[in-house]
C-alpha positions in Angstrom: 117.7 127.4 86.2 121.5 126.6 85.1 121.4 125.5 88.9 119.0 122.5 88.3 121.4 120.3 87.0 123.8 120.5 90.0 121.1 120.0 91.9 119.7 116.8 90.2 123.4 115.6 90.1 123.9 115.9 93.8 120.4 114.2 94.7 121.2 111.4 92.3 125.0 110.2 93.1 124.1 111.0 96.9 121.8 108.6 96.9 122.7 105.6 94.3 126.1 105.8 96.6 124.7 104.9 99.4 124.5 101.4 101.0 120.7 101.1 101.5 120.3 101.7 97.9 122.6 99.1 96.8 121.1 96.6 99.6 117.5 97.4 98.2 118.2 97.0 94.5 119.2 93.6 95.4 117.5 92.6 98.2 114.2 93.8 96.4 114.4 91.6 93.7 115.2 88.8 95.6 112.2 89.1 97.9 109.9 89.5 94.9 111.0 87.0 93.1 111.2 84.5 96.0 108.1 85.3 97.3 106.6 84.5 93.7 108.7 80.9 93.7 107.5 80.0 97.5 103.2 80.8 96.6 104.0 78.6 93.4 105.9 75.9 95.2 103.9 76.0 98.4 100.6 75.6 95.8 102.0 72.7 94.3 104.1 70.6 96.5 102.2 68.3 99.1 104.4 67.6 101.9 103.5 63.7 101.9 101.2 61.4 99.9 97.5 60.9 101.3 96.6 57.2 102.1 93.1 57.2 103.1 90.4 54.6 104.3 86.9 54.8 102.7 84.0 54.0 104.9 80.8 53.8 102.7 77.7 53.6 104.2 76.0 53.1 100.7 78.6 50.4 100.0 79.4 49.1 97.4 78.6 52.2 95.6 81.6 54.2 96.3 84.2 51.0 95.2 85.3 52.5 92.1 87.5 55.3 94.1 89.6 52.5 94.3 90.5 52.8 91.0 90.9 56.4 90.9 94.2 55.7 93.2 97.3 57.9 92.0 100.5 58.5 93.6 99.2 61.4 95.7 96.0 59.7 96.7 95.4 56.3 97.4 92.0 55.0 98.6 91.3 52.0 100.4 88.0 50.6 100.5 86.8 49.2 103.5 83.9 47.3 105.1 85.0 49.1 108.3 82.4 51.2 110.6 83.2 54.9 111.1 84.1 54.3 114.8 86.1 51.3 113.8 88.2 53.2 111.5 88.7 56.2 113.8 90.0 54.1 116.5 92.4 52.2 113.4 93.6 55.6 112.1 96.0 56.9 115.0 98.0 53.2 115.1 98.6 52.7 111.2 100.1 54.5 108.4 96.7 56.0 107.2 96.6 59.7 106.7 92.9 60.1 106.8 89.1 58.6 106.6 87.1 59.3 103.7 83.7 58.7 105.1 80.7 58.7 103.0 77.2 59.1 104.4 74.1 57.3 103.4 72.5 60.5 102.3 75.5 61.8 99.9 73.0 62.0 96.7 70.7 64.6 98.9 73.2 66.3 100.6 76.2 66.2 98.3 78.6 66.1 100.9 81.1 63.8 102.7 83.6 64.0 105.3 87.2 64.3 105.7 88.9 63.0 109.1 92.7 63.8 108.7 95.7 63.9 111.0 97.2 66.8 108.9 95.5 68.9 106.8 95.9 68.1 103.0 96.7 70.7 100.9 93.5 72.6 98.8 94.9 70.6 95.6 94.2 67.3 97.0 90.9 68.3 98.6 89.9 69.4 95.1 91.0 66.6 93.7 89.6 64.1 96.2 86.1 66.1 95.9 86.6 65.7 91.9 86.9 62.1 92.1 83.8 61.6 94.5 81.4 64.0 92.7 82.3 61.9 89.4 80.6 58.2 91.4 77.8 60.8 92.5 77.1 61.8 89.1 76.8 58.3 88.0 74.5 57.3 90.9 72.4 59.9 90.0 72.1 59.5 86.7 71.3 55.7 87.4 68.7 57.0 90.1 66.8 58.7 87.8 67.3 56.8 84.8 69.3 58.9 82.5 71.5 57.5 80.2 75.3 58.8 80.4 74.9 60.2 77.1 72.4 62.2 77.0 73.6 63.6 80.1 77.0 64.8 78.5 74.9 65.9 75.3 72.8 68.2 77.7 75.5 69.5 79.9 76.8 72.7 79.1 80.1 74.6 79.6 79.3 78.1 78.1 81.6 81.1 77.3 81.5 84.5 75.9 84.1 86.0 74.3 84.1 89.7 74.3 85.5 91.2 71.4 86.2 95.0 71.0 85.1 96.0 67.5 87.5 98.9 66.3 86.1 101.1 63.8 88.9 100.6 61.1 87.2 96.8 61.3 90.0 95.6 63.2 88.6 92.9 66.1 90.5 92.6 69.5 89.6 89.8 72.1 89.4 91.1 75.4 90.3 89.1 78.2 90.5 90.2 82.0 94.4 88.3 82.1 95.4 91.6 80.4 93.7 93.9 83.0 95.5 92.0 85.7 98.7 93.2 83.8 97.7 96.5 83.9 97.1 96.5 87.4 100.2 95.3 88.2 101.8 98.2 86.1 99.5 100.6 88.5 101.2 99.1 91.6 104.4 99.4 90.7 103.1 103.2 90.0 101.6 103.1 93.3 104.4 101.9 95.2 107.2 104.1 93.7 105.0 107.2 93.8 104.9 106.6 97.4 108.4 105.1 98.6 110.1 108.1 95.9 107.4 110.8 96.5 108.1 110.5 100.4 112.1 110.2 100.0 111.5 113.9 98.8 109.8 115.1 101.5 112.3 114.0 104.1 115.0 115.3 102.4 113.6 118.5 102.7 112.8 118.0 106.4 116.2 116.9 106.6 117.9 119.7 105.1 115.3 122.2 107.2 115.9 120.7 110.6 119.8 121.1 109.8 119.8 124.5 108.6 121.7 123.4 105.8 119.1 124.7 103.5 119.9 128.7 104.6 123.5 127.9 103.4 122.3 126.4 100.0 119.0 129.1 99.5 122.1 132.0 99.7 123.0 130.6 96.2 120.3 129.1 94.5 116.3 130.0 94.2 113.5 127.8 96.8 111.5 127.0 93.2 115.0 125.3 91.8 116.1 123.6 94.6 112.8 121.8 95.0 112.7 121.0 91.3 116.4 119.7 91.0 115.4 117.2 94.2 112.4 116.2 92.8 113.9 115.4 89.3 116.9 114.0 90.8 115.1 111.6 93.1 112.9 110.4 90.0 116.0 109.5 88.4 117.2 107.7 91.6 113.5 105.8 91.2 113.6 105.2 87.8 116.9 103.7 87.8 116.3 101.4 91.1 113.3 100.3 89.0 114.8 99.1 85.8 117.3 97.3 88.3 114.7 95.6 90.1 112.8 94.6 86.7 115.7 93.3 85.2 117.1 91.6 88.4 113.7 89.8 89.1 113.5 88.7 85.5 116.4 86.7 85.7 115.6 85.3 89.1 112.6 84.0 88.5 113.4 82.7 85.2 116.7 80.6 87.3 114.1 79.5 90.0 111.9 78.3 87.5 114.1 76.0 85.7 115.6 74.7 89.1 112.3 74.3 91.3 109.7 73.4 88.9 111.2 71.9 86.1 109.9 68.3 86.8 106.5 70.0 87.5 106.4 70.2 83.5 108.0 67.0 82.6 104.8 64.8 81.1 107.1 62.0 80.8 107.6 61.4 84.3 103.9 62.2 84.8 102.5 59.5 82.3 105.0 57.0 83.9 103.9 57.4 87.5 100.3 57.6 86.9 97.5 54.6 85.7 96.1 55.4 82.5 94.7 54.2 79.4 96.4 55.1 75.9 94.0 57.7 75.1 94.7 59.3 79.0 98.5 59.2 78.3 98.4 60.8 75.0 95.1 63.5 76.2 98.1 64.1 79.0 100.8 64.5 77.0 99.1 66.9 74.7 97.8 69.2 77.4 101.4 69.1 79.2 103.4 69.8 76.8 104.4 73.5 76.0 104.8 73.0 71.9 106.3 75.9 69.6 102.7 76.5 68.5 101.2 77.1 71.6 104.1 79.6 72.5 103.2 81.5 69.2 99.8 81.5 69.6 98.3 85.1 69.1 95.6 84.3 72.2 98.9 83.8 74.0 98.8 86.7 77.1 102.1 87.6 76.1 101.2 88.4 72.5 97.9 89.6 73.6 99.3 92.8 75.6 100.8 95.8 73.5 104.3 95.7 75.3 105.9 99.0 73.7 102.3 101.0 74.2 102.3 99.4 78.0 106.0 100.7 79.1 105.8 103.8 77.3 102.3 104.8 79.1 104.0 103.1 81.9 106.9 105.4 82.2 105.1 108.5 81.4 102.4 107.8 83.9 104.9 106.8 86.3 107.2 110.0 85.6 103.6 112.5 85.9 101.9 110.8 88.6 105.5 111.0 90.6 106.4 114.8 89.7 102.3 115.6 91.1 103.0 114.2 94.5 106.4 114.5 94.8 105.3 118.6 94.3 102.9 118.2 97.5 105.4 116.0 99.4 108.0 118.8 99.1 105.7 121.3 100.1 104.5 119.2 103.2 108.3 119.0 104.2 108.8 122.4 103.8 106.0 123.1 106.1 106.6 121.0 108.7 109.8 120.6 111.5 109.4 116.7 112.1 107.9 113.4 110.1 105.2 113.3 113.0 104.0 116.8 111.7 102.8 115.4 108.4 100.4 113.1 109.4 97.3 116.4 109.1 98.8 116.8 105.6 99.5 113.4 104.4 95.9 111.7 104.4 94.2 114.4 101.9 97.4 114.1 100.1 97.6 110.0 99.6 94.0 109.7 100.0 93.5 109.9 95.6 96.0 107.4 95.0 95.0 105.0 97.7 91.2 105.3 95.7 93.0 104.6 92.6 94.6 101.7 93.5 91.1 100.3 95.5 89.0 101.4 92.4 91.2 99.5 89.7 89.9 96.3 91.3 86.5 97.0 90.6 87.4 98.8 87.0 88.3 95.4 86.1 85.1 94.0 86.0 83.5 97.3 83.7 86.2 99.3 82.4 83.7 101.3 80.0 81.9 102.5 83.0 81.6 106.5 84.7 83.7 105.5 87.5 86.6 104.0 84.7 86.4 107.0 82.8 86.5 109.9 85.6 89.1 107.9 87.8 91.4 107.5 84.6 90.5 111.5 83.7 91.3 113.1 87.3 95.2 113.4 87.2 95.5 112.7 90.5 93.9 109.1 90.1 94.8 108.1 86.6 98.3 107.4 86.5 97.3 103.9 88.5 93.2 103.6 86.8 94.7 104.3 83.1 97.1 101.8 82.8 94.4 99.3 83.6 92.1 100.6 80.6 94.8 100.5 78.5 96.2 97.3 78.9 92.1 96.0 78.1 92.2 98.1 75.0 90.8 101.2 74.2 88.2 101.5 71.4 89.2 103.9 68.6 87.1 106.4 69.5 88.0 107.0 73.1 91.5 107.6 72.3 90.8 111.4 72.9 89.9 109.9 76.8 93.8 109.1 77.0 95.0 112.1 75.1 92.8 114.1 77.4 94.4 112.6 80.6 97.5 112.6 79.4 97.6 116.7 78.9 95.5 116.5 82.2 98.2 114.9 84.3 101.0 117.4 82.8 98.9 120.9 83.1 98.2 119.8 86.7 101.7 118.7 87.4 102.7 122.0 86.5 100.1 123.8 88.2 100.8 122.1 91.4 104.4 122.4 91.2 103.6 126.5 90.8 101.6 125.7 93.9 104.3 124.1 95.5 106.7 125.9 95.0 104.9 129.0 96.5 104.6 127.4 99.9 108.1 125.4 99.5 110.2 129.2 99.8 107.9 130.1 102.8 108.1 127.2 104.4 111.9 126.1 104.0 113.0 129.0 106.1 110.1 128.6 108.9 111.0 126.9 112.3 109.1 126.1 115.5 105.7 127.1 114.4 103.0 124.6 113.9 101.4 125.4 110.6 97.4 125.0 109.7 95.9 124.8 106.5 94.9 128.7 107.0 98.7 129.2 107.2 99.3 127.7 104.3 96.5 129.4 102.1 98.1 132.9 103.3 101.7 131.6 102.1 100.4 131.0 98.7 99.7 134.6 98.0 102.6 136.4 99.6 104.6 138.2 97.4 108.3 137.8 96.8 
């Protein structure tokens, strides 16, 4: 066992010094942060302002749209027929036609003819403006007072609260689960990424016959454990670099690209609003100190020390479990193309855990959530979702059981993988079957 640290050191430094490691450590955060910034920017940005001709079959019912124009959307109310507006469209500076049919109060549908498709945000804005007028027209039609309508109209919300045995209450929100899902996704991604590296490293040493020299001075089990732990340290190093750089790049990107989007003064100046509306917008768009320290803010709802601690445990536990299996697969084959028959049964539980975690967000206390968070092959991903949403004090034993089973299964799987590894690492030119692997488990040293 004294030789394992030497193998770990060799595996670690031989990989972190590679150009590919350095490039991916920098390129990875750039891609992740860039995608995040691009998605937000594309969702918020609009290429051009919309200038729409309003053709109203119920004229002048929708004439109030003129007063709902703003800097992004301008409504020009017209007496034209739809056919006239279509002829005019390509010979004017208008970007589209909003057609209000005569049956809109029954069909609840209008048509938007455009030259270039507007963003989803613009379409939703148009829908909301038309909908507000439709509501007023229906209230008049059915002789309902606006005050009575808004008094009856109810936006109901159910707040789920976890009540613990100690009497402590904890508000449960799906946003918490998505944080756990993100942690689970990183575990899923890095287990595959670095588990496959273990397998490829074993195959490379086996096919180049280097392993024959190495085995003369170390035991196969020591070589396998050193390789697994060394590559695990590489993964942790790269993960920490990715986290630090991604947070830094996103923070800088937000201040550079999106600073203007949160400037309430600019919004108020460019929009036609009453003094009451201006006050409301200023209140809603400003990020006050009180809002930032609100205990219900997502940042404060998550127990970050617990989440990070559990992430490190399940990441290491899951990685060690799966990398032992990947090492066994690598020792049993002569090329990467021969691994397919063994990869599917090994990787399926992890893929299933990732898929099931989406459904477990909807029912974190159901039987599926329990079993998938207890079974060691799926618990590294699923348990992160459950922990993020909050575990009842009476169910803490489930977390402890999950952790104990993961450790126990890892030790058992490493023992099994070691028995396959010691035989397969020196096997050449033979197509291995499951039956052959079973025999290797019982070969005597």
